[in-house]
Predicted model as a PDB file, atoms N, CA, C, CB and O in Angstrom, pLDDT in the B-factor column:
MODEL        1                                                                  
ATOM      1  N   MET A   1    -174.074  48.818-123.845  1.00 73.00           N  
ATOM      2  CA  MET A   1    -173.958  48.174-125.073  1.00 73.00           C  
ATOM      3  C   MET A   1    -171.689  47.979-124.905  1.00 73.00           C  
ATOM      4  CB  MET A   1    -174.915  49.549-126.700  1.00 73.00           C  
ATOM      5  O   MET A   1    -171.016  48.895-125.376  1.00 73.00           O  
ATOM      6  N   THR A   2    -171.316  47.342-124.555  1.00 82.00           N  
ATOM      7  CA  THR A   2    -170.391  45.953-124.791  1.00 82.00           C  
ATOM      8  C   THR A   2    -169.472  47.453-125.488  1.00 82.00           C  
ATOM      9  CB  THR A   2    -171.134  44.103-126.101  1.00 82.00           C  
ATOM     10  O   THR A   2    -169.786  48.612-125.217  1.00 82.00           O  
ATOM     11  N   THR A   3    -168.360  47.068-126.375  1.00 91.00           N  
ATOM     12  CA  THR A   3    -167.582  47.274-127.011  1.00 91.00           C  
ATOM     13  C   THR A   3    -166.743  45.667-127.260  1.00 91.00           C  
ATOM     14  CB  THR A   3    -166.969  48.458-126.410  1.00 91.00           C  
ATOM     15  O   THR A   3    -166.392  45.123-126.213  1.00 91.00           O  
ATOM     16  N   ASN A   4    -166.400  44.862-128.678  1.00 93.00           N  
ATOM     17  CA  ASN A   4    -165.998  44.044-129.046  1.00 93.00           C  
ATOM     18  C   ASN A   4    -164.262  44.837-129.165  1.00 93.00           C  
ATOM     19  CB  ASN A   4    -166.934  43.496-130.204  1.00 93.00           C  
ATOM     20  O   ASN A   4    -163.814  45.958-129.409  1.00 93.00           O  
ATOM     21  N   SER A   5    -163.651  43.307-128.784  1.00 92.00           N  
ATOM     22  CA  SER A   5    -162.156  43.669-129.308  1.00 92.00           C  
ATOM     23  C   SER A   5    -160.615  42.303-129.185  1.00 92.00           C  
ATOM     24  CB  SER A   5    -161.750  45.190-128.157  1.00 92.00           C  
ATOM     25  O   SER A   5    -160.131  41.418-128.480  1.00 92.00           O  
ATOM     26  N   PHE A   6    -160.495  42.917-130.227  1.00 91.00           N  
ATOM     27  CA  PHE A   6    -159.245  41.316-130.626  1.00 91.00           C  
ATOM     28  C   PHE A   6    -158.775  40.856-129.014  1.00 91.00           C  
ATOM     29  CB  PHE A   6    -157.178  41.940-131.827  1.00 91.00           C  
ATOM     30  O   PHE A   6    -159.100  41.379-127.948  1.00 91.00           O  
ATOM     31  N   ARG A   7    -158.070  39.917-129.223  1.00 89.00           N  
ATOM     32  CA  ARG A   7    -157.874  39.132-127.405  1.00 89.00           C  
ATOM     33  C   ARG A   7    -156.447  39.304-127.929  1.00 89.00           C  
ATOM     34  CB  ARG A   7    -158.593  37.022-126.761  1.00 89.00           C  
ATOM     35  O   ARG A   7    -156.193  38.596-128.903  1.00 89.00           O  
ATOM     36  N   LEU A   8    -155.561  40.014-127.533  1.00 86.00           N  
ATOM     37  CA  LEU A   8    -153.806  39.874-127.664  1.00 86.00           C  
ATOM     38  C   LEU A   8    -153.467  38.222-127.667  1.00 86.00           C  
ATOM     39  CB  LEU A   8    -152.867  40.711-126.074  1.00 86.00           C  
ATOM     40  O   LEU A   8    -154.321  37.404-127.324  1.00 86.00           O  
ATOM     41  N   LYS A   9    -151.878  37.771-128.172  1.00 90.00           N  
ATOM     42  CA  LYS A   9    -151.299  36.979-128.323  1.00 90.00           C  
ATOM     43  C   LYS A   9    -150.519  36.599-126.876  1.00 90.00           C  
ATOM     44  CB  LYS A   9    -150.690  37.292-129.422  1.00 90.00           C  
ATOM     45  O   LYS A   9    -149.533  37.233-126.499  1.00 90.00           O  
ATOM     46  N   LYS A  10    -150.916  35.829-126.357  1.00 94.00           N  
ATOM     47  CA  LYS A  10    -149.655  35.802-125.770  1.00 94.00           C  
ATOM     48  C   LYS A  10    -148.879  35.109-126.224  1.00 94.00           C  
ATOM     49  CB  LYS A  10    -149.602  35.561-124.694  1.00 94.00           C  
ATOM     50  O   LYS A  10    -149.277  34.003-125.860  1.00 94.00           O  
ATOM     51  N   TYR A  11    -147.993  34.960-126.802  1.00 94.00           N  
ATOM     52  CA  TYR A  11    -146.903  34.376-127.242  1.00 94.00           C  
ATOM     53  C   TYR A  11    -147.311  34.317-129.263  1.00 94.00           C  
ATOM     54  CB  TYR A  11    -146.735  32.689-126.223  1.00 94.00           C  
ATOM     55  O   TYR A  11    -148.251  34.523-130.031  1.00 94.00           O  
ATOM     56  N   GLU A  12    -146.064  33.953-129.278  1.00 95.00           N  
ATOM     57  CA  GLU A  12    -146.440  33.806-131.196  1.00 95.00           C  
ATOM     58  C   GLU A  12    -144.818  32.847-131.707  1.00 95.00           C  
ATOM     59  CB  GLU A  12    -146.503  36.165-132.359  1.00 95.00           C  
ATOM     60  O   GLU A  12    -143.636  33.047-131.430  1.00 95.00           O  
ATOM     61  N   ASP A  13    -145.550  31.746-132.581  1.00 94.00           N  
ATOM     62  CA  ASP A  13    -144.550  31.095-132.670  1.00 94.00           C  
ATOM     63  C   ASP A  13    -144.226  30.769-133.484  1.00 94.00           C  
ATOM     64  CB  ASP A  13    -144.449  30.444-132.213  1.00 94.00           C  
ATOM     65  O   ASP A  13    -145.097  30.349-134.245  1.00 94.00           O  
ATOM     66  N   HIS A  14    -142.482  30.683-134.065  1.00 95.00           N  
ATOM     67  CA  HIS A  14    -142.474  30.145-135.424  1.00 95.00           C  
ATOM     68  C   HIS A  14    -141.237  28.639-135.733  1.00 95.00           C  
ATOM     69  CB  HIS A  14    -142.043  31.633-136.411  1.00 95.00           C  
ATOM     70  O   HIS A  14    -140.590  28.445-134.705  1.00 95.00           O  
ATOM     71  N   GLU A  15    -140.922  27.830-136.669  1.00 95.00           N  
ATOM     72  CA  GLU A  15    -140.495  26.642-137.010  1.00 95.00           C  
ATOM     73  C   GLU A  15    -139.533  27.174-136.779  1.00 95.00           C  
ATOM     74  CB  GLU A  15    -140.718  25.929-138.127  1.00 95.00           C  
ATOM     75  O   GLU A  15    -139.657  28.102-135.979  1.00 95.00           O  
ATOM     76  N   ILE A  16    -138.367  26.951-137.223  1.00 96.00           N  
ATOM     77  CA  ILE A  16    -137.369  26.753-138.382  1.00 96.00           C  
ATOM     78  C   ILE A  16    -136.916  25.801-139.202  1.00 96.00           C  
ATOM     79  CB  ILE A  16    -136.500  26.984-138.095  1.00 96.00           C  
ATOM     80  O   ILE A  16    -136.746  24.692-138.694  1.00 96.00           O  
ATOM     81  N   VAL A  17    -136.646  25.954-140.474  1.00 96.00           N  
ATOM     82  CA  VAL A  17    -136.562  24.498-141.429  1.00 96.00           C  
ATOM     83  C   VAL A  17    -135.272  24.581-141.927  1.00 96.00           C  
ATOM     84  CB  VAL A  17    -137.681  24.319-142.802  1.00 96.00           C  
ATOM     85  O   VAL A  17    -134.829  25.727-141.996  1.00 96.00           O  
ATOM     86  N   ASP A  18    -134.566  23.704-142.283  1.00 96.00           N  
ATOM     87  CA  ASP A  18    -133.316  23.342-142.917  1.00 96.00           C  
ATOM     88  C   ASP A  18    -133.897  24.052-144.487  1.00 96.00           C  
ATOM     89  CB  ASP A  18    -132.885  21.396-142.822  1.00 96.00           C  
ATOM     90  O   ASP A  18    -134.609  25.024-144.737  1.00 96.00           O  
ATOM     91  N   GLU A  19    -133.135  22.940-145.420  1.00 97.00           N  
ATOM     92  CA  GLU A  19    -133.247  23.449-146.851  1.00 97.00           C  
ATOM     93  C   GLU A  19    -134.160  22.142-147.277  1.00 97.00           C  
ATOM     94  CB  GLU A  19    -131.599  23.711-147.789  1.00 97.00           C  
ATOM     95  O   GLU A  19    -134.829  22.144-148.310  1.00 97.00           O  
ATOM     96  N   ASN A  20    -134.109  20.920-146.278  1.00 96.00           N  
ATOM     97  CA  ASN A  20    -134.713  20.066-146.934  1.00 96.00           C  
ATOM     98  C   ASN A  20    -136.484  19.862-146.275  1.00 96.00           C  
ATOM     99  CB  ASN A  20    -133.691  18.782-146.853  1.00 96.00           C  
ATOM    100  O   ASN A  20    -137.339  18.990-146.116  1.00 96.00           O  
ATOM    101  N   GLY A  21    -136.247  21.368-146.060  1.00 94.00           N  
ATOM    102  CA  GLY A  21    -137.417  21.299-144.990  1.00 94.00           C  
ATOM    103  C   GLY A  21    -138.183  20.882-143.039  1.00 94.00           C  
ATOM    104  O   GLY A  21    -139.209  21.018-142.374  1.00 94.00           O  
ATOM    105  N   LYS A  22    -136.562  20.256-142.935  1.00 94.00           N  
ATOM    106  CA  LYS A  22    -136.567  19.994-141.748  1.00 94.00           C  
ATOM    107  C   LYS A  22    -135.763  20.555-140.489  1.00 94.00           C  
ATOM    108  CB  LYS A  22    -136.425  18.983-141.874  1.00 94.00           C  
ATOM    109  O   LYS A  22    -134.599  20.740-140.134  1.00 94.00           O  
ATOM    110  N   VAL A  23    -137.891  20.818-139.732  1.00 93.00           N  
ATOM    111  CA  VAL A  23    -137.603  21.163-138.588  1.00 93.00           C  
ATOM    112  C   VAL A  23    -136.032  21.591-137.744  1.00 93.00           C  
ATOM    113  CB  VAL A  23    -138.173  20.222-138.150  1.00 93.00           C  
ATOM    114  O   VAL A  23    -135.469  20.953-136.854  1.00 93.00           O  
ATOM    115  N   VAL A  24    -135.877  22.067-137.983  1.00 95.00           N  
ATOM    116  CA  VAL A  24    -133.953  22.162-136.496  1.00 95.00           C  
ATOM    117  C   VAL A  24    -134.327  22.710-135.794  1.00 95.00           C  
ATOM    118  CB  VAL A  24    -132.222  23.032-136.667  1.00 95.00           C  
ATOM    119  O   VAL A  24    -133.381  22.810-135.012  1.00 95.00           O  
ATOM    120  N   GLY A  25    -135.837  23.717-135.034  1.00 96.00           N  
ATOM    121  CA  GLY A  25    -135.604  25.000-134.124  1.00 96.00           C  
ATOM    122  C   GLY A  25    -136.962  25.211-133.902  1.00 96.00           C  
ATOM    123  O   GLY A  25    -137.816  24.676-134.610  1.00 96.00           O  
ATOM    124  N   HIS A  26    -137.311  26.190-132.672  1.00 96.00           N  
ATOM    125  CA  HIS A  26    -138.711  26.829-132.877  1.00 96.00           C  
ATOM    126  C   HIS A  26    -138.000  27.456-131.920  1.00 96.00           C  
ATOM    127  CB  HIS A  26    -140.322  26.157-132.733  1.00 96.00           C  
ATOM    128  O   HIS A  26    -137.149  26.908-131.219  1.00 96.00           O  
ATOM    129  N   ILE A  27    -138.496  29.205-131.843  1.00 96.00           N  
ATOM    130  CA  ILE A  27    -138.434  30.428-131.343  1.00 96.00           C  
ATOM    131  C   ILE A  27    -139.661  30.840-131.170  1.00 96.00           C  
ATOM    132  CB  ILE A  27    -137.739  31.263-132.042  1.00 96.00           C  
ATOM    133  O   ILE A  27    -140.366  30.977-132.170  1.00 96.00           O  
ATOM    134  N   ARG A  28    -140.288  31.183-129.615  1.00 95.00           N  
ATOM    135  CA  ARG A  28    -141.436  31.333-129.116  1.00 95.00           C  
ATOM    136  C   ARG A  28    -141.267  32.687-128.498  1.00 95.00           C  
ATOM    137  CB  ARG A  28    -141.840  30.224-128.247  1.00 95.00           C  
ATOM    138  O   ARG A  28    -140.318  32.758-127.718  1.00 95.00           O  
ATOM    139  N   VAL A  29    -141.980  33.790-128.671  1.00 95.00           N  
ATOM    140  CA  VAL A  29    -141.436  35.281-128.865  1.00 95.00           C  
ATOM    141  C   VAL A  29    -143.179  36.074-127.602  1.00 95.00           C  
ATOM    142  CB  VAL A  29    -141.371  35.903-131.424  1.00 95.00           C  
ATOM    143  O   VAL A  29    -144.308  36.476-127.881  1.00 95.00           O  
ATOM    144  N   LYS A  30    -142.479  35.925-126.457  1.00 94.00           N  
ATOM    145  CA  LYS A  30    -143.767  36.433-125.388  1.00 94.00           C  
ATOM    146  C   LYS A  30    -143.397  37.476-125.776  1.00 94.00           C  
ATOM    147  CB  LYS A  30    -143.934  36.219-123.679  1.00 94.00           C  
ATOM    148  O   LYS A  30    -142.486  37.638-126.587  1.00 94.00           O  
ATOM    149  N   PRO A  31    -144.370  38.755-124.997  1.00 91.00           N  
ATOM    150  CA  PRO A  31    -144.380  40.101-124.568  1.00 91.00           C  
ATOM    151  C   PRO A  31    -143.076  40.298-123.926  1.00 91.00           C  
ATOM    152  CB  PRO A  31    -145.545  40.429-123.645  1.00 91.00           C  
ATOM    153  O   PRO A  31    -142.486  41.179-124.551  1.00 91.00           O  
ATOM    154  N   SER A  32    -142.050  39.660-122.508  1.00 93.00           N  
ATOM    155  CA  SER A  32    -141.419  39.880-121.672  1.00 93.00           C  
ATOM    156  C   SER A  32    -140.090  38.589-122.293  1.00 93.00           C  
ATOM    157  CB  SER A  32    -142.328  39.826-120.216  1.00 93.00           C  
ATOM    158  O   SER A  32    -139.035  38.709-121.670  1.00 93.00           O  
ATOM    159  N   SER A  33    -140.083  38.164-122.704  1.00 96.00           N  
ATOM    160  CA  SER A  33    -138.801  36.807-123.746  1.00 96.00           C  
ATOM    161  C   SER A  33    -138.771  36.170-124.724  1.00 96.00           C  
ATOM    162  CB  SER A  33    -138.476  35.668-123.357  1.00 96.00           C  
ATOM    163  O   SER A  33    -139.428  36.208-125.764  1.00 96.00           O  
ATOM    164  N   ILE A  34    -138.024  35.597-124.396  1.00 97.00           N  
ATOM    165  CA  ILE A  34    -137.503  34.891-126.299  1.00 97.00           C  
ATOM    166  C   ILE A  34    -137.150  33.115-126.009  1.00 97.00           C  
ATOM    167  CB  ILE A  34    -135.308  35.930-127.142  1.00 97.00           C  
ATOM    168  O   ILE A  34    -136.092  32.774-125.481  1.00 97.00           O  
ATOM    169  N   LEU A  35    -138.210  32.106-126.446  1.00 96.00           N  
ATOM    170  CA  LEU A  35    -138.152  31.404-125.961  1.00 96.00           C  
ATOM    171  C   LEU A  35    -137.013  30.448-127.030  1.00 96.00           C  
ATOM    172  CB  LEU A  35    -139.443  31.164-125.542  1.00 96.00           C  
ATOM    173  O   LEU A  35    -137.165  30.652-128.235  1.00 96.00           O  
ATOM    174  N   TRP A  36    -135.843  29.380-126.592  1.00 96.00           N  
ATOM    175  CA  TRP A  36    -135.609  28.519-127.990  1.00 96.00           C  
ATOM    176  C   TRP A  36    -135.892  27.160-127.815  1.00 96.00           C  
ATOM    177  CB  TRP A  36    -134.129  28.559-128.551  1.00 96.00           C  
ATOM    178  O   TRP A  36    -136.302  26.975-126.669  1.00 96.00           O  
ATOM    179  N   SER A  37    -135.834  25.930-128.605  1.00 96.00           N  
ATOM    180  CA  SER A  37    -137.091  24.614-128.505  1.00 96.00           C  
ATOM    181  C   SER A  37    -135.724  24.185-129.918  1.00 96.00           C  
ATOM    182  CB  SER A  37    -139.654  25.054-129.047  1.00 96.00           C  
ATOM    183  O   SER A  37    -135.754  24.572-131.086  1.00 96.00           O  
ATOM    184  N   PRO A  38    -134.554  23.205-129.185  1.00 94.00           N  
ATOM    185  CA  PRO A  38    -134.485  22.816-130.355  1.00 94.00           C  
ATOM    186  C   PRO A  38    -135.020  22.016-131.189  1.00 94.00           C  
ATOM    187  CB  PRO A  38    -133.800  22.628-130.414  1.00 94.00           C  
ATOM    188  O   PRO A  38    -136.221  22.266-131.084  1.00 94.00           O  
ATOM    189  N   GLY A  39    -134.886  21.146-132.015  1.00 87.00           N  
ATOM    190  CA  GLY A  39    -135.825  20.191-133.034  1.00 87.00           C  
ATOM    191  C   GLY A  39    -136.781  19.089-132.448  1.00 87.00           C  
ATOM    192  O   GLY A  39    -137.531  18.448-133.185  1.00 87.00           O  
ATOM    193  N   SER A  40    -136.720  18.900-131.102  1.00 79.00           N  
ATOM    194  CA  SER A  40    -137.723  18.389-130.934  1.00 79.00           C  
ATOM    195  C   SER A  40    -138.447  18.845-129.922  1.00 79.00           C  
ATOM    196  CB  SER A  40    -137.555  17.331-130.904  1.00 79.00           C  
ATOM    197  O   SER A  40    -139.133  17.865-129.630  1.00 79.00           O  
ATOM    198  N   GLY A  41    -138.726  19.674-129.224  1.00 74.00           N  
ATOM    199  CA  GLY A  41    -139.208  20.991-129.532  1.00 74.00           C  
ATOM    200  C   GLY A  41    -139.814  20.375-127.497  1.00 74.00           C  
ATOM    201  O   GLY A  41    -140.988  20.734-127.409  1.00 74.00           O  
ATOM    202  N   LYS A  42    -139.597  20.028-126.817  1.00 86.00           N  
ATOM    203  CA  LYS A  42    -139.527  18.612-125.914  1.00 86.00           C  
ATOM    204  C   LYS A  42    -139.060  19.841-124.673  1.00 86.00           C  
ATOM    205  CB  LYS A  42    -138.067  16.947-126.508  1.00 86.00           C  
ATOM    206  O   LYS A  42    -139.843  20.059-123.748  1.00 86.00           O  
ATOM    207  N   ASP A  43    -137.478  20.737-124.780  1.00 93.00           N  
ATOM    208  CA  ASP A  43    -137.187  21.081-124.059  1.00 93.00           C  
ATOM    209  C   ASP A  43    -137.208  22.860-124.379  1.00 93.00           C  
ATOM    210  CB  ASP A  43    -136.198  20.270-123.781  1.00 93.00           C  
ATOM    211  O   ASP A  43    -136.487  23.107-125.346  1.00 93.00           O  
ATOM    212  N   TRP A  44    -137.793  23.975-123.849  1.00 95.00           N  
ATOM    213  CA  TRP A  44    -137.294  25.212-124.329  1.00 95.00           C  
ATOM    214  C   TRP A  44    -136.452  25.826-122.906  1.00 95.00           C  
ATOM    215  CB  TRP A  44    -138.663  26.232-124.944  1.00 95.00           C  
ATOM    216  O   TRP A  44    -136.571  25.494-121.727  1.00 95.00           O  
ATOM    217  N   TYR A  45    -135.601  26.814-123.532  1.00 97.00           N  
ATOM    218  CA  TYR A  45    -134.672  27.575-123.105  1.00 97.00           C  
ATOM    219  C   TYR A  45    -134.525  28.951-123.163  1.00 97.00           C  
ATOM    220  CB  TYR A  45    -133.857  27.196-123.511  1.00 97.00           C  
ATOM    221  O   TYR A  45    -133.659  29.034-124.033  1.00 97.00           O  
ATOM    222  N   GLY A  46    -134.753  29.974-122.864  1.00 97.00           N  
ATOM    223  CA  GLY A  46    -135.624  31.635-122.694  1.00 97.00           C  
ATOM    224  C   GLY A  46    -134.301  31.874-122.392  1.00 97.00           C  
ATOM    225  O   GLY A  46    -133.236  31.340-122.082  1.00 97.00           O  
ATOM    226  N   ILE A  47    -135.193  33.562-122.767  1.00 97.00           N  
ATOM    227  CA  ILE A  47    -133.971  34.873-122.415  1.00 97.00           C  
ATOM    228  C   ILE A  47    -134.659  35.617-121.838  1.00 97.00           C  
ATOM    229  CB  ILE A  47    -133.192  35.768-123.583  1.00 97.00           C  
ATOM    230  O   ILE A  47    -135.780  35.164-122.068  1.00 97.00           O  
ATOM    231  N   SER A  48    -134.798  36.607-121.131  1.00 96.00           N  
ATOM    232  CA  SER A  48    -135.523  37.753-120.527  1.00 96.00           C  
ATOM    233  C   SER A  48    -135.487  38.918-122.275  1.00 96.00           C  
ATOM    234  CB  SER A  48    -134.378  38.499-118.723  1.00 96.00           C  
ATOM    235  O   SER A  48    -134.486  38.931-122.991  1.00 96.00           O  
ATOM    236  N   LEU A  49    -136.488  39.565-122.535  1.00 94.00           N  
ATOM    237  CA  LEU A  49    -136.482  40.314-123.653  1.00 94.00           C  
ATOM    238  C   LEU A  49    -134.329  41.801-122.831  1.00 94.00           C  
ATOM    239  CB  LEU A  49    -138.971  41.342-123.799  1.00 94.00           C  
ATOM    240  O   LEU A  49    -133.145  41.971-123.122  1.00 94.00           O  
ATOM    241  N   ALA A  50    -135.111  42.165-122.095  1.00 95.00           N  
ATOM    242  CA  ALA A  50    -133.596  42.858-122.090  1.00 95.00           C  
ATOM    243  C   ALA A  50    -132.351  41.669-122.077  1.00 95.00           C  
ATOM    244  CB  ALA A  50    -133.418  43.903-120.542  1.00 95.00           C  
ATOM    245  O   ALA A  50    -131.551  41.656-123.013  1.00 95.00           O  
ATOM    246  N   LYS A  51    -132.302  41.233-121.586  1.00 96.00           N  
ATOM    247  CA  LYS A  51    -130.914  40.399-121.433  1.00 96.00           C  
ATOM    248  C   LYS A  51    -130.434  39.453-122.600  1.00 96.00           C  
ATOM    249  CB  LYS A  51    -131.037  39.450-120.183  1.00 96.00           C  
ATOM    250  O   LYS A  51    -129.311  38.952-122.668  1.00 96.00           O  
ATOM    251  N   PHE A  52    -131.988  39.200-123.981  1.00 95.00           N  
ATOM    252  CA  PHE A  52    -131.570  39.041-125.449  1.00 95.00           C  
ATOM    253  C   PHE A  52    -131.705  40.498-125.882  1.00 95.00           C  
ATOM    254  CB  PHE A  52    -132.547  37.941-126.390  1.00 95.00           C  
ATOM    255  O   PHE A  52    -130.795  40.258-126.674  1.00 95.00           O  
ATOM    256  N   ALA A  53    -131.959  41.672-126.090  1.00 95.00           N  
ATOM    257  CA  ALA A  53    -131.403  43.006-125.745  1.00 95.00           C  
ATOM    258  C   ALA A  53    -130.091  43.119-126.345  1.00 95.00           C  
ATOM    259  CB  ALA A  53    -131.308  43.244-124.241  1.00 95.00           C  
ATOM    260  O   ALA A  53    -129.465  43.206-127.402  1.00 95.00           O  
ATOM    261  N   LYS A  54    -130.004  43.055-124.725  1.00 96.00           N  
ATOM    262  CA  LYS A  54    -128.181  43.497-124.097  1.00 96.00           C  
ATOM    263  C   LYS A  54    -127.070  42.586-125.437  1.00 96.00           C  
ATOM    264  CB  LYS A  54    -127.735  42.412-121.763  1.00 96.00           C  
ATOM    265  O   LYS A  54    -126.062  43.124-125.897  1.00 96.00           O  
ATOM    266  N   HIS A  55    -127.528  41.230-125.841  1.00 96.00           N  
ATOM    267  CA  HIS A  55    -126.466  40.115-126.367  1.00 96.00           C  
ATOM    268  C   HIS A  55    -126.537  40.917-127.198  1.00 96.00           C  
ATOM    269  CB  HIS A  55    -126.610  38.513-126.667  1.00 96.00           C  
ATOM    270  O   HIS A  55    -125.891  41.938-127.434  1.00 96.00           O  
ATOM    271  N   VAL A  56    -127.596  40.295-127.800  1.00 95.00           N  
ATOM    272  CA  VAL A  56    -127.300  41.039-129.553  1.00 95.00           C  
ATOM    273  C   VAL A  56    -126.785  42.396-129.751  1.00 95.00           C  
ATOM    274  CB  VAL A  56    -128.711  41.220-130.452  1.00 95.00           C  
ATOM    275  O   VAL A  56    -126.322  42.603-130.873  1.00 95.00           O  
ATOM    276  N   GLU A  57    -126.759  43.399-128.891  1.00 95.00           N  
ATOM    277  CA  GLU A  57    -125.925  44.722-129.466  1.00 95.00           C  
ATOM    278  C   GLU A  57    -124.385  44.339-129.112  1.00 95.00           C  
ATOM    279  CB  GLU A  57    -126.429  46.370-128.611  1.00 95.00           C  
ATOM    280  O   GLU A  57    -123.448  44.190-129.896  1.00 95.00           O  
ATOM    281  N   GLU A  58    -124.396  44.270-128.258  1.00 96.00           N  
ATOM    282  CA  GLU A  58    -123.106  43.777-127.647  1.00 96.00           C  
ATOM    283  C   GLU A  58    -122.511  42.246-128.882  1.00 96.00           C  
ATOM    284  CB  GLU A  58    -123.596  43.183-125.652  1.00 96.00           C  
ATOM    285  O   GLU A  58    -121.332  42.401-129.201  1.00 96.00           O  
ATOM    286  N   ASN A  59    -122.895  41.489-129.249  1.00 97.00           N  
ATOM    287  CA  ASN A  59    -122.707  41.102-129.987  1.00 97.00           C  
ATOM    288  C   ASN A  59    -122.871  40.145-131.184  1.00 97.00           C  
ATOM    289  CB  ASN A  59    -122.370  41.197-129.618  1.00 97.00           C  
ATOM    290  O   ASN A  59    -122.236  39.133-131.480  1.00 97.00           O  
ATOM    291  N   GLY A  60    -124.241  40.955-131.977  1.00 95.00           N  
ATOM    292  CA  GLY A  60    -124.946  41.015-133.443  1.00 95.00           C  
ATOM    293  C   GLY A  60    -123.324  41.938-134.708  1.00 95.00           C  
ATOM    294  O   GLY A  60    -122.107  42.119-134.721  1.00 95.00           O  
ATOM    295  N   LYS A  61    -124.449  42.171-135.428  1.00 95.00           N  
ATOM    296  CA  LYS A  61    -123.851  42.794-136.446  1.00 95.00           C  
ATOM    297  C   LYS A  61    -125.234  43.491-137.223  1.00 95.00           C  
ATOM    298  CB  LYS A  61    -122.894  41.681-137.348  1.00 95.00           C  
ATOM    299  O   LYS A  61    -126.121  42.979-137.907  1.00 95.00           O  
ATOM    300  N   LYS A  62    -124.885  45.392-136.627  1.00 92.00           N  
ATOM    301  CA  LYS A  62    -126.525  46.369-136.908  1.00 92.00           C  
ATOM    302  C   LYS A  62    -126.593  46.001-138.727  1.00 92.00           C  
ATOM    303  CB  LYS A  62    -126.324  48.850-136.475  1.00 92.00           C  
ATOM    304  O   LYS A  62    -125.762  46.126-139.626  1.00 92.00           O  
ATOM    305  N   GLN A  63    -127.928  45.536-138.688  1.00 92.00           N  
ATOM    306  CA  GLN A  63    -128.251  45.738-140.391  1.00 92.00           C  
ATOM    307  C   GLN A  63    -128.922  46.479-140.672  1.00 92.00           C  
ATOM    308  CB  GLN A  63    -128.775  44.840-141.145  1.00 92.00           C  
ATOM    309  O   GLN A  63    -129.191  47.407-139.910  1.00 92.00           O  
ATOM    310  N   LYS A  64    -129.584  46.325-142.180  1.00 92.00           N  
ATOM    311  CA  LYS A  64    -129.997  47.606-142.959  1.00 92.00           C  
ATOM    312  C   LYS A  64    -130.912  47.419-142.917  1.00 92.00           C  
ATOM    313  CB  LYS A  64    -129.683  48.010-144.151  1.00 92.00           C  
ATOM    314  O   LYS A  64    -131.234  46.250-143.130  1.00 92.00           O  
ATOM    315  N   LYS A  65    -131.825  48.270-142.660  1.00 82.00           N  
ATOM    316  CA  LYS A  65    -133.382  47.947-142.668  1.00 82.00           C  
ATOM    317  C   LYS A  65    -134.092  47.446-144.157  1.00 82.00           C  
ATOM    318  CB  LYS A  65    -134.162  49.382-142.187  1.00 82.00           C  
ATOM    319  O   LYS A  65    -135.294  47.185-144.212  1.00 82.00           O  
TER     320      LYS A  65                                                      
ENDMDL                                                                          
END                                                                             
């Protein structure tokens, strides 16, 4: 007998909207990278998770949960 399982998502997409609800960009989170697309959604720009983590640790502001 086989066991059923859930298929893992290849990525998770999020829309970024302004105060009027207009889409200003998209973020796509993948297992190995993060992608950004401006409002048009035609071009994507990516960064590896390792480079993203280094950039945020060096340039980001420490947050409380």
